[in-house]
N, C-alpha and C positions, 0 to 999 in steps of 0.2 A: 504494500500500500504506500502511496506517495507520502512524503513528509509534509506536503502542502495540500490544503483544501482549495477547491475552486469556489467561486462565489456561490454557485448553485449548491455545492455540497455544504458550505457553511450555512446557507439559508435553510436547507433541509434539517441540519443539526439543531439550529436555534428555533426552528418552526416560525420563520419570518419570511417575508417576501425578499426577492433578490434586490429590489430597490432599497429596502431598509438596510440590507447588508452593505450596499454601496455607501449609504449615508453614514453607517457606523465607521466604515473605513475612512471616508472623507473627513469626518470630524475627529479622527484620531482616537476614537473610543475603543478600538479593537486592534490587536496586533495584525499587521499585514505588510506585504512587500509588493513592489511593482516590478515586473519583469517583462520586457518587450511589449509594454503598454497594457499588460494584463495584471489584474489583482490576484494575489495568492496569499493564503493565510496559513502560517506555520501551525501544523496540527498540535504539537506539544505546547506551544504558547497559547493557543486557543483554549486547550483544556485547563492550563494554569489560570488563564483569565476567568474562565467559568468558575473554577474553584474559589478564586479570590472574590468573586462577586456573590458568593453564597451568603445568605443571612440566616439568623436564628442559631440555635445551639448546634454545635458540631458533635453529632452523635456517631460514634464509631459503629460501622456495620460489620457483621461477620463476613468473612470472605465467601464468595460464591464458589462452589466446587466446579472444577474445570470439566463439566459434563455437558454434552449436547444430548438432549432427550427428544422424545416425540416420534415422528414417522420415520420409517426406514426408506431411504432412497439410494439406489445403487451408485448413482453418479456422485452424490454428495458424500456418501460413505467412502468412496474411493478418494475424493478430494481431501477429506479429513486425514486420511493416512498419508497421501502423497505430499500434502502441504507441510508436513512436519509440525502441525499446529500443537500437538501434545494434548489435544482435547479428547477425553474419553467419550464413549457413547452409551446410551441406554435407550434402546428402541422398544417402545410398547404402544405406539399409536399416537396420533395427534392430540387426542383428548388427555391421555396420560401425560404427554409432554407439557401441555398447557398447565395442568395441575402442578407438575414439578417445577415449572417456571414460576408460578404464583407462590409456591412454597419456598422458593429460593434454594431448592435442592438441585438446580441446574442453571448454568449461565445462559443457555439458549435452548430453543425448542424448534424442531422442524415441523411445519404445519401445512396442511392442504385441506382445510375445512371448508366445504361448500356452503355458501350462504346465499340468501335470496338476492343480494346485491353485490356479489363478489366472493371474496375468500378471506377468512381468518380475522379480519379487522374487528367485526362485531363480536366475535368469540373472545378476543383479547379484552375488549372493553367490558363485556359482560362479566368476565372472570376477574379482571384486574383493574377495572376503572381506567384512570389516566396514569397508571404506574409508569415510571420512566423506562419503557420498553420500546425498542426500535424494530420495525418489521421490514426486513430486507428481502426483496424478491431474488430468488435464485433462477427460476425457469418456469415456463409453461410446459407441461408434460401431458402426454396422451395416456389415457386409461381405457380399458375395455375388457371384454370377455376373452380370457386366455383359454385356449383349447389344447388338450393333450394330443400327442401325435395320433393321427388316424381318426379322430373324433369327427363325426358328421352330423348334420341336422340341427346345428345350433347357430343361429344368426342373430338372435336377439334374446332379451331377458325372458320373453314369453316361451321360448323353446327349452327353458331349464326345468320345466315340470317333469318330475320323475327321473331326472338325470343326477349323476354323482357329481357333487360340487364340494370344493374345498373353501372354507370360510376363513375370515380373519377374526381377531378378537374384538370384543365390543368397544374397546377404547380406540380402535382404529377408525379414522374418518372414512376410509374406503368401505368398511363394513356397514356403517350407518347409511352411507349413500347407496350401497348395494340393496339394503333392506327397503329403502325408499323406492328404488327402482322396481323391486319385486312387487311392492304394493301398487305402484302405478300400472303394473301389468296384471293385476288381480291375482297375485301369487303371494305366498308366505313361505317362511323357512320350512314349515311342515310339508310343503309340496315338493321339497327337494330331498334327495338322498345325500345327507351331509356326512363328512368324515367325523369320527368321534373326537379328533383333536384338531384345533384350528391352527392355521399358519400364523406365526407371530411376526413375520417380516414378509416383505414382498418377495424376497428370494426363496423363502421356505415355501410359499405358495407355488412359485414356478417350478421348484424341484419336485413337489408332490405331483404336479401335472406331468412333468417329464417322465416320472416313474409310473405314470398311469394309475396312481392311487385315486384320481378323480378325473372327470371328463372336462370340467370347466372351473374357472375361478375368476374373480373380478380383480385384475391386476394391471401392472404397468406394461405398456407396449414395448418399452425399452428392453424388457427381459425376454420377449418372444424369440428374438434371434439368438440370444445367448443359450437358450434352453430348447431350441428346435420346436417351438410352439406356434400354433396359429393364433391370430388375434383378430377380434371383431371390435374395432374402435368405437367407443360410445361417448367418451367425455374428454374435454380438455380442462386441466386444472392448474391453478397457480401454486407453485411450491415456494414457501417463504421460510426464512430463518428469523424467529423472534429472539431478540437478544437484549438482556439487561443493559441499559446504557452505560453503567459503570464498568461493565466487562467489554463493551464494544471497542474501546481504544486500547485494551490490554494486548500485549504481543500475541497470545494464542489466537484470539479472534481476528486480529489484524493480519496475521500470517495466513489464516484461512481465507479471509475476504480478498486479500491480494492474489492468492492462488486461483480463486474463482474467476478472476478477470484475466487470467493468463491464456496464452495460446494452447497450452497443454490441456487445460480444462475444456476449452471450446472444441479441441480435436477429439477428446474423449466423448463429449456429448454427441458429436456428429457420428462417431463410431458406433455408439449404442443406438442412436436413433430415438425418436419419440420425444425429443426435447427442443424447445425454442428458447434461445438465450437473448432474444431481442431486447428485453427490458431488465436484464440482469443488473442488480444494484439499485433499482428503483425503491425508494422508501415509501411504504404505504401507510405507516403509522409511526408516530413519534410521541409517546406519552409525555405529558407535561410535568407531572408531579415528581417529587423525588427527594 
């Protein structure tokens, strides 16, 4: 990650307009430099300026454990390792991740919660109010019905009646969306032949299908090629990383975010397929309190 913020990045961080950011720089109220006619803001000095501007009692907060919780995503999981971030993972679904984020038992959570007007934002506000959490977009990704090798006769949710299906755990956003889709097609879980044990990650679901333990599952298109599965695309969803603001600028998270914007990450996304990185890095929520 660059040592300097652009005017837009500063405005996103402070939750102000870019015009206001220019005004702060012009009045000398905020650390900045000018290079080639462009305003840049030293990241470390901005953080120091924010800390110096804090009012009220200085209450020491316990450190946040270096854990990324929430949904499993094969591309992000690879990036966490390849970036050398040092962040550990605990994948048990978006809703579990949101709870762990709110409980401060994780620095960040991977989310893809479908909402009536988008993804993740309302769920964060409902759970955490305006807590100082930043919602950072990673990718748009494709989801659909993954089919085991040789499976025929399944082209929509309505075709799942009486078929062998592998499910995800209830804390997974994909499972809740799957049950909503079943209901929309006048089906319920009782209409399916489900495996006795659910798949707790996207990869476990794909492996179960490759081994023909089930005929279908609601999974990621990116895993179809890796596990020789057919895919019936049904949904596009936004994958975000929700991060406590006080962890956002720490080296582990910064190393990860820098890697996400690298050519290696883009190449891996292209290799897997099913990902669109057009809006990588867009901030969709920046809680105010803290």
